Residue, then its C-alpha position, 0 to 999 in steps of 0.5 A: m487516492i483509495e477509498v475505504t468504507k468503514g466496516e469493510d475488508k479490503t485487499i489492496r495491491l500495490h505495483f511498483t514500476e520505473v520509467i525507462e528514459p528516453e523511450r518513457t516505457e514502464q517496467d516492473l521494479d524488482i522489490s524482492a530485496a526490499s528490507e521494508i515497505r511501509w503503507a499508511m493511511a490517515s483517518s481523514k482527508t484533513t490529517t497526515t497523521a497515520t491512523l493505520a500502518k502496514l509493514k513488510s517487516t511485521s508481515g502486514i505487507t506480502f509479495v503477491t508472487e516473489g517481488t521480482d514483478g513489483w507486486c505486493q499486497l496488504v489486507i485491511t480488516a473491517a475492525q481496522t477500518a472502524v476508526l476511519d472516515a468514509a473515504t481516506y487517502y494513502w501513501q506508500s514508500y519502500 
């Protein structure tokens, strides 16, 4: 869960990792070759309909470095948060 307040700019960083068995160690997941990463936010806790979505293919999501370290980021502007409740939930997939 992430909290976003109306009227604020927010940079969100996502870190993709994988768990290696049987040691249960975590390592960075190389996402550099991902053709698409999608991040979406609903306008309230009670809906699953996306009010705001960001896509890698439209430059809404960028790699922090080159993606081999599993990190990417997106920026939500104050104008984009105008339709949101005070607290919202997010989910992502790639």
